[in-house]
C-alpha positions in Angstrom: 22.3 -13.1 35.5 23.9 -9.7 35.9 22.0 -6.5 35.4 23.4 -5.7 31.9 23.0 -9.1 30.4 19.5 -9.2 31.8 18.7 -5.9 30.2 20.2 -7.0 26.9 18.0 -10.1 27.0 14.9 -8.1 27.8 15.6 -5.7 24.9 16.1 -8.7 22.5 12.8 -10.2 23.6 11.0 -6.8 23.2 12.5 -6.4 19.7 11.3 -9.9 18.8 7.9 -9.2 20.1 7.7 -6.0 18.0 9.1 -7.4 14.8 7.5 -10.8 14.7 3.9 -9.5 14.0 5.4 -7.4 11.2 7.2 -10.4 9.7 4.0 -12.4 10.0 2.0 -9.7 8.3 4.4 -9.5 5.5 4.5 -13.2 5.1 0.7 -13.3 4.9 0.6 -10.5 2.3 -1.8 -10.0 0.6 -4.6 -10.7 3.0 -7.2 -8.3 1.6 -8.2 -6.9 -1.8 -5.7 -5.0 -4.0 -6.4 -2.0 -6.1 -4.7 -1.4 -9.5 -5.0 2.3 -10.4 -4.8 3.0 -14.1 -4.1 6.6 -15.4 -6.3 6.1 -18.5 -9.9 5.3 -19.3 -11.6 1.9 -19.5 -10.7 0.2 -22.7 -7.3 1.8 -23.0 -4.3 -0.5 -23.5 -3.2 0.0 -19.9 -6.7 -0.8 -18.6 -6.8 -4.0 -20.6 -3.5 -5.1 -19.4 -4.3 -4.2 -15.7 -7.5 -6.4 -15.9 -5.6 -9.3 -17.4 -2.9 -9.0 -14.7 -5.6 -8.6 -12.0 -7.3 -11.9 -13.0 -4.0 -13.7 -12.6 -3.1 -12.1 -9.3 -6.5 -13.0 -7.9 -6.0 -16.6 -9.0 -2.6 -16.7 -7.3 -3.3 -14.8 -4.1 -7.1 -15.7 -3.7 -7.6 -11.9 -3.1 -9.8 -9.7 -5.4 -8.2 -7.1 -7.5 -10.1 -3.9 -8.2 -9.1 -1.9 -11.4 -9.7 1.8 -10.8 -9.4 3.9 -13.9 -8.5 7.5 -13.0 -8.2 9.2 -16.4 -7.2 12.8 -17.0 -4.4 15.3 -16.8 -2.0 13.0 -18.7 -2.0 10.4 -15.9 -1.2 12.9 -13.2 -4.5 12.3 -11.2 -3.8 8.6 -10.9 -0.1 9.0 -10.2 -0.8 11.5 -7.4 -3.4 9.2 -5.9 -0.9 6.3 -5.7 1.9 8.5 -4.4 -0.3 9.6 -1.5 -1.7 6.1 -0.8 -0.7 4.0 2.2 2.6 2.3 1.5 1.4 -1.2 2.2 1.4 -2.7 -1.3 -2.4 -2.8 -1.7 -2.5 0.2 -4.0 -0.6 -0.3 -7.3 -0.1 2.0 -10.2 -0.2 0.2 -13.5 1.1 2.9 -15.8 3.3 3.8 -18.7 6.1 6.1 -19.8 3.5 8.9 -19.8 3.6 9.3 -16.0 7.1 8.1 -15.4 9.3 9.4 -18.2 7.4 12.0 -20.4 5.3 14.1 -18.1 8.2 15.9 -16.3 9.3 17.2 -19.7 5.7 18.2 -20.8 4.7 20.1 -17.6 6.4 22.7 -15.6 5.1 21.4 -12.3 3.9 17.9 -11.4 1.8 17.0 -8.3 4.1 14.0 -7.8 7.8 13.1 -8.2 8.2 10.1 -10.6 11.3 8.9 -8.7 11.0 9.9 -5.1 7.3 9.1 -4.6 7.4 5.6 -5.9 9.0 2.2 -5.5 9.5 0.4 -8.9 8.1 -3.1 -8.9 8.5 -4.5 -12.4 8.2 -3.8 -16.1 5.1 -5.3 -17.6 5.2 -4.9 -21.4 6.3 -2.9 -24.4 4.5 -2.0 -27.5 4.3 0.2 -30.6 1.7 2.6 -32.0 -0.2 2.9 -35.2 -1.2 5.9 -37.3 -4.9 5.7 -38.1 -7.5 7.6 -40.1 -11.2 6.8 -40.6 -11.9 4.0 -43.0 -13.8 6.3 -45.3 -11.1 9.0 -45.3 -9.5 9.9 -48.6 -6.0 9.1 -47.3 -4.8 5.6 -48.4 -1.1 6.1 -47.5 1.1 8.3 -45.3 2.1 10.1 -48.5 -1.5 11.0 -49.1 -1.8 12.5 -45.6 1.4 14.5 -46.0 0.3 15.9 -49.3 -2.9 17.2 -47.7 -1.0 18.6 -44.7 1.5 20.4 -46.9 -1.1 21.8 -49.3 -3.2 23.2 -46.4 -1.0 23.8 -43.4 -3.0 23.7 -40.1 -6.1 22.3 -41.8 -5.7 18.7 -40.5 -5.9 17.8 -36.9 -4.5 14.9 -34.8 -5.9 13.6 -31.5 -4.0 12.3 -28.5 -5.1 10.7 -25.2 -1.7 10.1 -23.6 1.8 11.6 -23.7 3.0 8.7 -25.9 0.2 9.5 -28.4 0.9 13.2 -28.2 4.6 13.0 -28.6 4.2 10.5 -31.4 2.0 13.1 -33.3 4.4 15.9 -32.6 7.3 13.9 -33.8 5.4 13.1 -37.0 4.9 16.8 -37.6 8.5 17.6 -36.8 10.1 15.0 -39.0 7.7 15.5 -41.9 7.9 19.3 -41.6 4.2 19.7 -41.5 1.7 21.8 -39.4 -1.1 19.7 -38.0 -3.4 20.9 -35.2 -3.2 19.0 -31.9 -6.5 18.1 -30.1 -5.9 16.6 -26.6 -8.2 14.0 -24.9 -8.4 12.4 -21.5 -7.5 9.0 -22.9 -7.0 7.3 -26.3 -10.4 5.5 -26.4 -12.0 9.0 -26.0 -9.9 10.3 -28.9 -10.8 7.3 -31.1 -14.5 8.0 -30.5 -14.1 11.5 -31.9 -11.9 10.3 -34.8 -14.6 7.9 -35.8 -17.1 10.7 -35.5 -15.1 13.0 -37.8 -14.2 15.6 -35.2 -10.5 15.0 -35.8 -8.6 13.7 -38.9 -5.9 11.3 -37.5 -4.1 10.0 -34.5 -1.2 7.8 -33.5 -2.5 5.4 -30.9 -1.3 2.3 -29.1 -2.0 -0.9 -31.0 -4.2 -2.3 -28.2 -6.7 0.5 -28.8 -6.3 0.9 -32.5 -6.1 -2.7 -33.8 -9.7 -3.7 -32.9 -11.0 -0.7 -34.8 -8.7 -1.5 -37.7 -9.7 -5.2 -37.8 -13.4 -4.1 -37.5 -13.1 -2.0 -40.6 -13.8 1.3 -38.9 -10.2 2.7 -39.1 -7.5 2.5 -41.7 -3.9 1.9 -40.6 -1.4 4.0 -42.6 1.8 3.2 -40.7 3.2 1.7 -37.5 5.5 3.7 -35.2 8.3 1.1 -34.6 11.3 0.6 -36.9 10.0 -2.8 -37.9 6.6 -4.1 -39.1 4.5 -5.8 -36.4 3.1 -9.3 -36.7 -0.5 -8.3 -36.0 -0.5 -5.8 -38.9 2.1 -7.3 -41.3 0.7 -5.5 -44.3 1.1 -2.0 -42.7 4.5 -0.3 -43.4 6.4 1.5 -40.8 6.0 5.3 -40.7 9.7 5.4 -41.5 9.5 3.3 -44.7 6.3 5.2 -45.6 8.3 8.3 -46.0 9.0 9.9 -42.6 12.6 9.0 -42.2 14.0 8.4 -38.7 10.6 7.9 -37.2 10.5 5.6 -34.1 8.2 5.8 -31.2 7.3 3.0 -28.8 5.9 2.8 -25.3 6.1 0.7 -22.2 4.0 -0.5 -19.2 5.2 -0.9 -15.6 4.0 -1.2 -12.0 4.8 1.1 -9.1 3.8 1.4 -5.4 4.2 4.2 -2.9 7.9 4.9 -2.0 7.8 3.6 1.6 6.3 0.2 0.8 8.3 -2.5 2.7 10.8 -4.3 0.5 9.4 -7.8 1.3 5.9 -6.6 0.1 7.4 -5.2 -3.1 9.2 -8.5 -3.7 6.0 -10.5 -3.2 4.0 -8.2 -5.4 6.7 -8.4 -8.1 6.5 -12.2 -7.9 2.7 -12.1 -8.4 3.0 -9.7 -11.3 5.8 -11.5 -13.1 3.8 -14.7 -12.9 0.8 -12.7 -14.2 2.8 -11.2 -17.1 3.7 -14.7 -18.2 0.1 -16.1 -17.6 -2.6 -16.9 -20.2 -4.7 -13.7 -19.7 -1.7 -11.4 -20.3 -0.5 -13.6 -23.1 -3.8 -13.2 -24.9 -3.6 -9.4 -24.4 -0.1 -9.3 -25.9 -1.1 -11.5 -28.8 -4.1 -9.4 -29.8 -2.6 -6.0 -29.1 0.7 -6.3 -30.9 2.6 -5.6 -27.6 5.0 -8.0 -25.9 5.7 -9.2 -22.4 8.5 -7.5 -20.5 9.3 -8.3 -16.9 12.2 -6.8 -14.9 13.7 -6.7 -11.4 12.9 -3.6 -9.4 16.5 -2.2 -9.9 16.3 -2.9 -13.6 13.1 -0.9 -13.9 14.6 2.0 -11.9 17.6 2.1 -14.3 15.4 1.7 -17.4 13.1 4.6 -16.2 16.1 6.9 -15.7 17.3 6.1 -19.2 13.8 6.6 -20.7 13.3 9.9 -18.9 16.5 11.2 -20.6 15.3 9.8 -24.0 11.8 11.2 -23.8 13.3 14.6 -22.8 15.4 14.7 -25.9 12.4 13.6 -28.1 10.1 16.2 -26.6 12.7 18.9 -27.0 13.4 17.9 -30.6 9.7 18.0 -31.3 9.6 21.6 -30.2 7.0 20.9 -27.4 7.1 23.6 -24.7 6.2 22.6 -21.1 2.8 23.7 -20.1 
């Protein structure tokens, strides 16, 4: 063998020695526990979905899944934590349009880049929201609420525990031409607690958080945020048909990992999550929350996120919300 062919063969063997363990490692992934980081508090819709998905991923992979709720700062604490995590697929952000479509229009500076810092994995679900007041409140309809708001501008208050909830409330004000005071919370369950306690008058929350309180008789639903009634609350009109014309506000769940995560790992994680989205635990969540399953490819999620970012920017600007 001449010198140059011998050198080429040596290089080929060296490359194989270096890449084979990586291939083996990727093929064996996951071989340790995964962490699903959620930007909202325990009991939130995102937390409930993350736990349902985690159960399925554990059954498939035989590896534990830890759900870590990092609530606060409109999801920025959780998003930043995942952006800075090791890009090995073991730290997954189970999030919503709050962190990956709305926040960049609500804040002048983010501690993470929604596009550059993440690799999209898959969409997980879509859902609507519901306008709720306490069950003992004097408001039986959206019209009753609007009458009070117009009679005493600034007297009523609305809570929000996510960007979706906040923008939903701001859009309600903008389209109904009313002045209602905004009270922010770390997460929707926290906001619900104060709504039940009488500290705030109303909120527009995700159905997963609101429906149990409605079914339990503690909250009264006045309208749903989508353009069509939802099966889980068939008797509740849409906010649009209740008098606020043009009202439409939904939300979505998706999974992301740090940007440099290897493509084979992203693909394997996507396979596990898509199976989980279609599994019994997630199905039960969707059936009881009024949301619906929604799985995508990674490129489809990237395109959807880009479109949604433009959409949410327009909604936030139309609602007159100034970046903080």
